[in-house]
N, CA, C and O of each residue as an XYZ file, in Angstrom:
372
protein
N       0.875     -1.323      0.030
C       0.054      0.033     -0.029
C       0.860      1.166      0.146
O       1.240      1.571      1.244
N       1.155      1.745     -1.078
C       1.889      3.031     -1.324
C       1.070      4.143     -1.079
O      -0.116      4.146     -1.410
N       1.704      5.236     -0.436
C       1.110      6.523     -0.440
C       1.881      7.460     -1.579
O       3.028      7.891     -1.455
N       1.178      7.636     -2.485
C       1.842      8.590     -3.622
C       1.674     10.108     -3.226
O       0.545     10.484     -2.911
N       2.567     10.873     -3.222
C       2.433     12.312     -3.032
C       2.792     13.260     -4.132
O       3.957     13.403     -4.502
N       1.744     13.928     -4.667
C       2.159     14.703     -5.770
C       2.158     16.230     -5.315
O       1.219     16.717     -4.685
N       3.204     16.885     -5.660
C       3.378     18.291     -5.169
C       3.446     19.419     -6.309
O       3.466     20.627     -6.071
N       3.478     18.849     -7.561
C       3.562     19.646     -8.664
C       2.162     19.775     -9.452
O       1.290     18.907     -9.500
N       2.138     20.875     -9.978
C       0.841     21.193    -10.864
C       0.785     20.174    -12.019
O       1.835     19.839    -12.567
N      -0.327     19.700    -12.385
C      -0.554     18.840    -13.480
C      -0.398     19.796    -14.773
O      -0.255     19.261    -15.872
N      -0.420     21.008    -14.676
C      -0.383     21.907    -15.994
C       1.112     22.337    -16.158
O       1.374     23.008    -17.156
N       2.102     22.034    -15.308
C       3.493     22.244    -15.533
C       4.222     21.120    -15.287
O       5.442     21.285    -15.269
N       3.767     19.921    -15.076
C       4.583     18.864    -14.738
C       3.910     17.567    -15.058
O       2.684     17.511    -14.963
N       4.651     16.438    -15.458
C       4.137     15.139    -15.540
C       3.900     14.280    -14.380
O       3.465     13.135    -14.505
N       4.189     14.833    -13.218
C       4.292     14.142    -11.878
C       2.727     13.611    -11.569
O       2.708     12.552    -10.941
N       1.593     14.093    -11.859
C       0.440     13.455    -11.517
C       0.079     12.258    -12.712
O      -0.427     11.176    -12.415
N       0.375     12.591    -13.872
C       0.178     11.426    -14.900
C       0.995     10.227    -14.654
O       0.530      9.089    -14.719
N       2.509     10.564    -14.304
C       3.299      9.559    -13.878
C       2.751      8.810    -12.729
O       2.720      7.583    -12.819
N       2.333      9.367    -11.702
C       1.774      8.760    -10.538
C       0.615      7.961    -10.854
O       0.492      6.889    -10.261
N      -0.189      8.288    -11.632
C      -1.576      7.569    -11.861
C      -0.945      6.427    -12.701
O      -1.332      5.285    -12.449
N      -0.234      6.566    -13.445
C       0.318      5.317    -14.339
C       0.971      4.252    -13.329
O       1.012      3.096    -13.752
N       1.429      4.472    -12.185
C       2.176      3.743    -11.306
C       1.171      3.169    -10.168
O       1.497      2.256     -9.408
N       0.030      3.755    -10.146
C      -0.832      3.504     -9.145
C      -1.332      2.130     -9.186
O      -1.470      1.578    -10.277
N      -1.643      1.471     -7.984
C      -2.124      0.139     -7.764
C      -3.105      0.042     -6.760
O      -3.289      0.870     -5.868
N      -3.802     -1.131     -6.963
C      -4.945     -1.162     -5.943
C      -4.321     -1.080     -4.576
O      -3.198     -1.523     -4.332
N      -5.155     -0.454     -3.638
C      -4.634     -0.257     -2.237
C      -3.602      0.699     -2.031
O      -3.059      0.796     -0.930
N      -3.265      1.457     -3.059
C      -2.663      2.695     -2.794
C      -3.425      3.978     -2.563
O      -4.654      3.954     -2.624
N      -2.835      4.996     -2.325
C      -3.593      6.154     -2.012
C      -2.742      7.352     -2.562
O      -1.517      7.314     -2.676
N      -3.541      8.426     -2.891
C      -2.710      9.708     -3.582
C      -3.229     10.891     -2.618
O      -4.373     11.089     -2.208
N      -2.189     11.531     -2.408
C      -2.146     12.757     -1.632
C      -1.688     14.056     -2.461
O      -0.546     14.119     -2.916
N      -2.578     15.042     -2.631
C      -2.084     16.299     -3.256
C      -1.623     17.315     -2.418
O      -2.350     17.756     -1.529
N      -0.406     17.765     -2.620
C       0.019     18.836     -1.778
C       0.583     19.982     -2.533
O       0.816     19.753     -3.720
N       0.901     21.397     -1.997
C       1.451     22.342     -2.624
C       0.841     22.537     -3.890
O      -0.389     22.518     -3.920
N       1.498     22.729     -4.982
C       0.917     22.994     -6.422
C       0.148     21.851     -6.903
O      -0.634     21.965     -7.847
N       0.349     20.722     -6.267
C      -0.367     19.413     -6.685
C      -1.992     19.604     -6.660
O      -2.738     18.947     -7.386
N      -2.406     20.517     -5.798
C      -3.727     20.515     -5.570
C      -4.434     21.348     -6.887
O      -5.651     21.366     -7.069
N      -3.599     21.927     -7.630
C      -4.320     22.387     -8.818
C      -4.900     21.409     -9.633
O      -5.644     21.794    -10.535
N      -4.673     20.097     -9.464
C      -5.337     18.930    -10.172
C      -6.819     18.891     -9.889
O      -7.657     18.311    -10.579
N      -7.047     19.609     -8.741
C      -8.535     19.740     -8.185
C      -9.393     20.601     -9.254
O     -10.604     20.422     -9.380
N      -8.691     21.522     -9.991
C      -9.319     22.347    -10.914
C      -9.576     21.741    -12.196
O      -9.975     22.426    -13.138
N      -9.350     20.359    -12.307
C      -9.924     19.892    -13.543
C      -9.129     18.518    -13.959
O      -9.683     17.760    -14.754
N      -7.983     18.226    -13.489
C      -7.402     17.017    -13.773
C      -7.835     15.883    -13.016
O      -7.588     14.732    -13.375
N      -8.462     16.165    -11.994
C      -9.320     15.133    -11.262
C     -10.544     15.722    -11.297
O     -10.773     16.930    -11.245
N     -11.481     14.653    -11.403
C     -13.077     14.936    -11.437
C     -13.684     14.546    -10.110
O     -12.990     14.159     -9.170
N     -14.969     14.655    -10.058
C     -15.681     14.059     -8.967
C     -15.613     12.587     -8.875
O     -15.996     12.004     -7.861
N     -15.130     11.961     -9.916
C     -14.796     10.467     -9.940
C     -13.300     10.337    -10.472
O     -13.059     10.169    -11.667
N     -12.342     10.425     -9.522
C     -10.994     10.303     -9.898
C     -10.686      8.833    -10.394
O     -11.194      7.867     -9.825
N      -9.936      8.715    -11.348
C      -9.383      7.324    -11.793
C      -8.815      6.442    -10.776
O      -8.967      5.221    -10.778
N      -8.088      7.174     -9.818
C      -7.563      6.481     -8.676
C      -8.251      6.737     -7.426
O      -8.798      7.837     -7.354
N      -8.341      5.989     -6.457
C      -8.909      6.374     -5.095
C      -8.400      5.409     -4.075
O      -8.187      4.226     -4.342
N      -8.205      5.962     -2.860
C      -8.599      7.082     -2.365
C      -7.630      8.252     -2.721
O      -6.432      8.067     -2.938
N      -8.235      9.456     -2.762
C      -7.543     10.588     -3.191
C      -7.769     11.611     -2.011
O      -8.890     11.834     -1.554
N      -6.525     12.260     -1.519
C      -6.722     13.220     -0.348
C      -5.973     14.462     -0.955
O      -5.203     14.392     -1.913
N      -6.303     15.619     -0.262
C      -5.437     16.871     -0.542
C      -5.265     17.536      0.855
O      -6.046     17.405      1.796
N      -4.146     18.254      0.843
C      -4.282     19.183      1.992
C      -5.108     20.337      1.836
O      -4.977     21.154      0.925
N      -5.984     20.386      2.769
C      -6.997     21.452      2.909
C      -6.427     22.820      2.786
O      -6.965     23.670      2.076
N      -5.293     23.055      3.503
C      -4.763     24.275      3.722
C      -4.011     24.825      2.256
O      -4.041     26.021      1.967
N      -3.443     23.964      1.513
C      -2.986     24.116      0.248
C      -4.244     24.495     -0.848
O      -4.188     25.444     -1.630
N      -5.145     23.747     -0.757
C      -6.377     24.019     -1.729
C      -7.042     25.386     -1.391
O      -7.455     26.133     -2.278
N      -7.132     25.710      0.091
C      -7.776     27.079      0.383
C      -6.744     28.006     -0.006
O      -7.126     29.024     -0.583
N      -5.716     27.879      0.163
C      -4.576     29.026     -0.132
C      -4.692     29.194     -1.725
O      -4.372     30.295     -2.172
N      -5.029     28.411     -2.434
C      -5.118     28.704     -3.978
C      -6.587     28.802     -4.436
O      -6.882     28.691     -5.626
N      -7.425     28.995     -3.549
C      -8.937     29.311     -3.812
C      -9.514     28.154     -4.632
O     -10.324     28.464     -5.506
N      -9.227     26.951     -4.479
C      -9.722     25.745     -5.054
C     -10.834     25.036     -4.234
O     -10.781     24.861     -3.017
N     -11.906     24.626     -5.095
C     -12.955     23.861     -4.408
C     -12.410     22.536     -4.476
O     -11.597     22.179     -5.329
N     -12.950     21.694     -3.411
C     -12.539     20.349     -3.237
C     -13.767     19.517     -3.642
O     -14.860     19.604     -3.084
N     -13.460     18.658     -4.726
C     -14.503     17.803     -5.516
C     -15.091     16.893     -4.324
O     -14.408     16.712     -3.315
N     -16.263     16.372     -4.449
C     -16.797     15.367     -3.255
C     -16.153     14.049     -2.802
O     -16.205     13.512     -1.696
N     -15.472     13.622     -4.036
C     -14.833     12.241     -3.740
C     -13.427     12.556     -3.064
O     -12.886     11.675     -2.397
N     -12.940     13.568     -3.198
C     -11.637     13.891     -2.702
C     -11.547     14.583     -1.204
O     -12.053     15.688     -1.008
N     -10.935     13.927     -0.267
C     -11.080     14.278      1.236
C      -9.866     15.286      1.505
O      -8.679     15.028      1.306
N     -10.366     16.415      1.967
C      -9.279     17.222      2.439
C      -8.824     16.824      3.690
O      -9.636     16.319      4.466
N      -7.548     16.979      4.048
C      -6.822     16.531      5.411
C      -6.051     17.674      5.839
O      -5.684     18.576      5.086
N      -5.828     17.604      7.039
C      -4.950     18.554      7.710
C      -3.450     17.877      7.956
O      -3.215     16.730      7.574
N      -2.478     18.682      8.619
C      -1.087     17.929      8.636
C      -1.125     16.773      9.676
O      -0.413     15.790      9.471
N      -1.847     16.829     10.686
C      -1.934     15.550     11.481
C      -2.554     14.457     10.728
O      -2.073     13.345     10.945
N      -3.376     14.524     10.015
C      -4.085     13.388      9.081
C      -2.976     12.955      8.182
O      -2.823     11.751      7.974
N      -2.233     13.792      7.661
C      -1.193     13.515      6.659
C      -0.038     12.658      7.329
O       0.480     11.719      6.726
N       0.327     13.024      8.576
C       1.111     12.034      9.311
C       0.543     10.845      9.630
O       1.271      9.855      9.699
N      -0.691     10.751      9.850
C      -1.288      9.353     10.144
C      -1.369      8.616      8.665
O      -1.228      7.393      8.656
N      -1.564      9.223      7.569
C      -1.453      8.586      6.251
C       0.063      7.941      6.125
O       0.255      6.856      5.577
N       1.017      8.671      6.647
C       2.366      8.334      6.378
C       2.665      7.005      7.193
O       3.379      6.125      6.713
N       2.139      6.910      8.332
C       2.229      5.749      9.123
C       1.396      4.598      8.769
O       1.716      3.476      9.160
N       0.319      4.799      8.034
C      -0.319      3.572      7.404
C       0.085      3.123      6.153
O      -0.433      2.106      5.692
N       1.061      3.824      5.445
C       1.450      3.376      4.204
C       2.917      2.983      4.139
O       3.748      3.425      4.933
N       3.197      2.140      3.164
C       4.677      1.876      3.090
C       4.947      0.975      1.820
O       4.608     -0.206      1.748
N       5.624      1.707      0.787
C       6.389      2.992      1.021
C       5.567      4.278      0.718
O       4.353      4.317      0.518
N       6.426      5.309      0.719
C       5.970      6.615      0.328
C       6.687      7.137     -0.732
O       7.914      7.186     -0.653
N       5.970      7.624     -1.935
C       6.664      7.958     -2.996
C       6.297      9.466     -3.181
O       5.124      9.836     -3.135
N       7.188     10.199     -3.360
C       6.997     11.685     -3.798
C       7.107     12.021     -5.168
O       8.245     11.876     -5.614
N       6.302     12.405     -5.919
C       6.297     12.702     -7.372
C       6.330     14.426     -7.439
O       5.445     15.188     -7.050
N       7.583     14.758     -8.031
C       7.773     16.108     -8.157
C       8.529     16.499     -9.453
O       9.110     17.576     -9.585
N       8.469     15.514    -10.413
C       9.209     15.810    -11.748
C       8.477     16.907    -12.496
O       8.897     17.298    -13.585
């Protein structure tokens, strides 16, 4: 069960596409920093991968709405996700 963390915008990087291509059943996706721009269209109400989380503070800072199937989390919940998944892969290319 891998936790995939995407921190780059899908409009300036292939990080999200590369992550989705490597995604397996039981994995989870966390959008942070500019990765939350995926909420503006790259991910829809029915993402191709699930579960999908985003840092709520990063989405709010960028004025983005969070679609219904994506769960906004805080830093404490991020730490919890990190303890529940192994390995953790950061996508930032």
